[in-house]
C-alpha positions as CSV (number, residue, x, y, z in Angstrom):
1,X,182.7,119.2,237.9
2,X,180.5,122.2,237.4
3,X,176.8,122.1,238.1
4,X,174.9,122.6,235.0
5,X,172.3,125.3,234.8
6,X,168.9,124.0,234.0
7,X,167.4,126.0,231.2
8,X,163.7,126.8,231.2
9,X,161.7,126.3,228.1
10,X,159.8,129.0,226.2
11,X,156.6,127.9,227.9
12,X,158.0,128.8,231.3
13,X,158.2,132.4,230.1
14,X,154.7,132.5,228.6
15,X,155.9,132.2,225.0
16,X,154.2,129.8,222.7
17,X,156.5,128.4,219.9
18,X,154.9,127.3,216.6
19,X,157.1,125.4,214.1
20,X,156.4,126.4,210.5
21,X,156.9,123.2,208.4
22,X,156.9,125.2,205.2
23,X,160.3,126.5,206.1
24,X,161.9,123.1,206.0
25,X,162.3,123.3,202.2
26,X,164.9,126.1,202.8
27,X,166.9,124.2,205.5
28,X,169.7,123.0,203.2
29,X,169.5,125.8,200.6
30,X,172.0,128.7,200.3
31,X,169.7,131.7,200.2
32,X,172.5,134.3,199.8
33,X,175.1,132.9,197.3
34,X,176.6,136.3,196.5
35,X,177.2,137.0,200.2
36,X,178.7,133.6,200.8
37,X,181.1,134.1,197.8
38,X,182.2,137.5,199.2
39,X,182.7,136.0,202.7
40,X,184.8,133.2,201.2
41,X,187.1,135.7,199.5
42,X,187.6,137.6,202.7
43,X,188.4,134.4,204.7
44,X,190.8,133.2,202.0
45,X,192.9,136.4,202.4
46,X,193.3,135.9,206.2
47,X,196.6,134.5,207.4
48,X,197.0,132.8,210.7
49,X,200.2,133.8,212.6
50,X,201.9,131.0,214.6
């Protein structure tokens, strides 16, 4: 079993994190539908070799 590395929080590096609650309204929205559509076209053309 590997030893897990303990991660330090942002405060350990002197960074203060402020959460902006006004951004929550965008959490489940697709902000770039045209780019998502283009990405889906590219992915649908890919074939997986077995």
